[in-house]
N, C-alpha and C positions, 0 to 999 in steps of 0.2 A: 625522666625521661630514661635512665638507664638503671632498672629495677635491681639490676644484678651489682652495681657498685653502689648506691645508694638508695635504698627504700623511702617513702612518702612518710613513715616516720623509722625512727631508727636509734639504736642504742648509742648513748651519749656518752662514752666511758673518759675519764680523765684521773690522771695522779697529780695533784700539784703538791710538791713536797719543800719543805723550809728547814734551813741547817743554818749551823750557829756559823759555818766557816767554808770558803770558796771550795778548799778542797774535798768536801765534805759534799759540797751539791756536784761538782763534777764528777765524784766518784757516782750519784746517783744514775747524772747520765749514761757514763758506762755501765752500769746496771741495766739501764733501759733498753742499752743496745744490746746485750747479753740476753735478755728475755725478748727480744726481737727474733733474733738466730734461733732462740731453743724453741720458741712457737712456729715462726713462720717458715723459716727452713729446716730444721728436723722435725716436726711435728705436721705443718700444713704442706711441706716440700714445696715451697716456693720458694725460688733463688731472687736476690735483690742485691742493689749497691745501696750502701749508707752513703748519701751524700752529706755535706756541708753546703747548705744552701748560699749565694750568694747575698752580699748585704740587701740588695734590692728584693729578695724575696726571702725574708726572715720573717719568723712571728712576729708580728707589730708587739716592740717593747724587749725583744730576745737579743742577748748578746750574739749567741748564735743558734743556729738551726741546724739539727741534723732528720734526713728522714731516710726511709727504706722505699727506694722505688724500683718495680718490679716490670716487664713487658708482658702486655695481655698478646693473645692471640691474633688481635689484627695488630698489631705492634707499636701500639698505643703504650706511653707510660702512665703509671696507676701510683699513686704517693699509698702506702699504707702507714703502718708506724714511725711516729715522729718524735722527738724526744728536743725541747727546747733546755738551753742554761739561761737563765733572765736575770742572774746577777742579781743587783739590787735595786734593779731599774722600778722593779712594781713597790719594792717596800719603801724605798725613799721616797715613791711619789704617793702611796697610802697610809705611810707611817708604821710600817709592818717593824716594830723592834722587839728585843728581847732584854734582860739582863744577864750577861756572860759572867763567867766563874768566877773573872776577875771584877765582877760586883760592877761592870760599865756598862751602861747601855747603848745598846748595837743595833746596826740596820741586819736583818736576816737575808739570806741569800735564798734565792728558790730557784725549783726547776718544773717543768711541766712534759707530761709525757700523755699521749695519744695514741691509744692501741688500733684506730680506725679499724672496730670490729666489723662493720658492714662491707668495708673495702676487700677487708680480707677472706670474705667469706664469698664476695663477687671477683677475686682474682682466684681462689679456690676453684669455685665453678667454673669460670672461664678457661684457666689455664692445663684443668684435669679433664674435664668434660669431654664427650664425645658423642657420636650421632645418636648413641643409643641411650643417653640420661647422664648424669652425675659418674664421676669417676673420687669417689674417695680414700684419700689415705688411711691407712689402718688406725695409726694413730690418732687420728680424729672423725672416726666412724662411727656414730652413735649405734648402731647393731654392725658388727664384726664378719658376722657370719648367720647366713641365712638358711634353716635347713625346711627343702620343699618334699613333702611326702608324694611318690607316686603310688595313689592308691587301686588295688585291682580286687583279683579274690581273696588274697591274703591282706586285706589293709590293715587289720586288726593289728598283726604282726609287724607292718609297715609302721604304723603309729607308734607302737611300743618300742618300737629301735627309734622313733626320730625322738621321742620322747626321753629315751635313755640316753640318747647321745646328747641331746639339749642340756642334759640334769649334768652329766660328767663335763661337758666342755664349760658350764656355771662355774662347775666346781675348781675349774682349773683356770679361771679368770676371766675367759673368754666373755664379750658381749656377742649373745646369740639368741634367736628366735626359730621358733616353728612354727609358719606359715601352713595352719590345718583348714583355713577355708575350705570349704567343698562345694561353694559356686563355682568357683574357678578350675579352671584348669593349670596342669603342672605348665604348660607353655607359656600360658597365661601368667603366672608367676613367676618365670623366669623373665620373663619380660619387665615385670612390674620391678621387682627388686633390683635388676641392672637399671634401670630408669631411676632408682635411688641412691645408686651408688655403692652398693653391699660389696666390701672387699670379696668375700666370699659365699658361695652358694655350695649347700652339700645336698644331694640329691638320694633320696633314697628309696629304693623298689623291690620288689619281691625276690627277684635274683640276687641284689644287696645281700637281702636278709640270709637267703643261703649262702652265700662265699663270705660271708661275715667282713663286709666293707662297706665304702659309699663311696659315691663320685662325687671330687672336689671340683669347683669351676671357678676359675679365677678372672674376675671382673676386669682386670687391666688388660690382660692378653687373651683372655677366653680358653685357655687352655682347661682341659679335664683329664683329672686324676683320678685314678685308683686306688683309694687306700685302703688298708689294712684297717680292723676296728680299734685293735690293738696299737697300733700307731698314731694314730688321728691325732689327738694333743700335739704329741711331739712336731707333727708334720705340719700341723695347722699355723703354729708357732713361728716355723721356718717359713712358711708360706707369706704368712703376713709380714715378716721382715722383708723379703724377695721383694713384696711388692710395693713397700713403703721407699725399699732401695731405689727401684724402677721406676718410681714416678718422681724421686729427687732426680736423676739420673736425666731423666725424659724431660722434666721441666727446666734441668742445667744446659742440657744440649740445645735447647728450641733458646737459651738467654744466649747463651755466647753465640749460636750463629745471629742473634741481631741486634752484637757491638761490631759497629765501623770507625772508619777513621778518617777525616776530611782535612786537608792543607789550604783550604780554598774554597770559598763562598759557592761557586758553581757545582763542585763535588757535593757539598754539605746541600746543598738546595735539593738534589737530584738524590741524592742517598733518601731523603725524609719524603721526596715524593713517590718514590718507586720500592722504597725497602723497608723503610720507617725503622724502629730500633731506637738503640743510643749508638748518637754519633760521637767520637772525641776529637776533640778540636782543642787550635789553643786561641787564646783571650786575653785582650786588652786590660780587662775590669771593669771596663766602661759601660754604664749600665744605657748610653746614647748606643752604643753598638749592640747590647743584648735586646734592645726594643727594636732596632734595625732587624737584626737576624729575627727576632719574631716574629716581625710584619712582614719580611719579604720571603720568610718560607712558610707564612700561612698558621701559626701556630708552633714552630720550633721555639720552644724554650730551653734557656741554659737552667739544667738541673743541680748543677755544683761540681764541687770538688770529690773526687774519692776521700772518707774521711780514714785516717790515719796512713797512706800513703802520700808520697810527694812526687809525683808524676813529672819528669822530664819535660820540659817543654821542645816541640818539634820543627818549629816555624813561628812564622808571625801571627799577629789576630786575624782570624778566620774572616773579620767583615773589614776593620781598618787599614789593615796590612802594616800598622806598627807593634814596635815591640810588647808581645805578649807577655801576660803576668803568673799565667797559669793556665793547665791543661781542664778542660771541664768537659762535659756530657751533656747535650743537646738531644730533646725528643720532643713529638708532640704527645699531648695528653687529653685527660677528658675535660 
């Protein structure tokens, strides 16, 4: 029902790791988080919170579950990669033992990491896309630069230059392609590659051959720039960096705009209904309160506490008004 979030058949990739010590296992959880930051935020340009899930929402059998949540354009939360510290729960249940260097038989320590490949694609499409189609960050775009020849009387010269530009860019490490299809007009090709989300388009026409330049068009802003042939490779490197940075900043701005705070339940309920996003609240830690909150807000679930950050409690529990134990974030999700 939500093909951009999960396909009918989807890639199921998990990393299951086994260690001799608890310290090694916990270090792997931290490495999973670093991998998530490097891929999800820096490459896919998707901001997120790493939450420590509450006890009632952990992976079954885990000691702790940590999950990266972001906000989609409809202001609903979506879980992306998650990593789980399994401790020795599974090793003791299934007899997973090893002989340690002290020659004693011990139970192993385990972790599990789910990259959430399909969901990342869904978030990337939803967060960056616009009414023209996909907008792909250069770091993950399969084609970074598309070259569209504008043919006419000097079509041989135009095609020769287009191929020369393609060859030069490939030699400089760009993922580049020439659209040399004769059955389509340049305008049709512009729309086609905008739909595909290619970060940069190079237009090459007869006038550009004479001026020893090309026209470069950014997918993220639509800006057109005339670039001299000699400066092209260097200019494209800088433009791709700018597009990557722009997409990250734009997504971060949307993410921050959808962070809210509520001290009482009525405010929480109103925010979730009218604005969505993450709502920061105080919570007593009771599963009963969490269940009531979810039922009364029609889906507002406690996503957890921010990993690695002890936030100061700023009031009573948002539901029962008893002493709060922690600050948590609530959102509606898929």
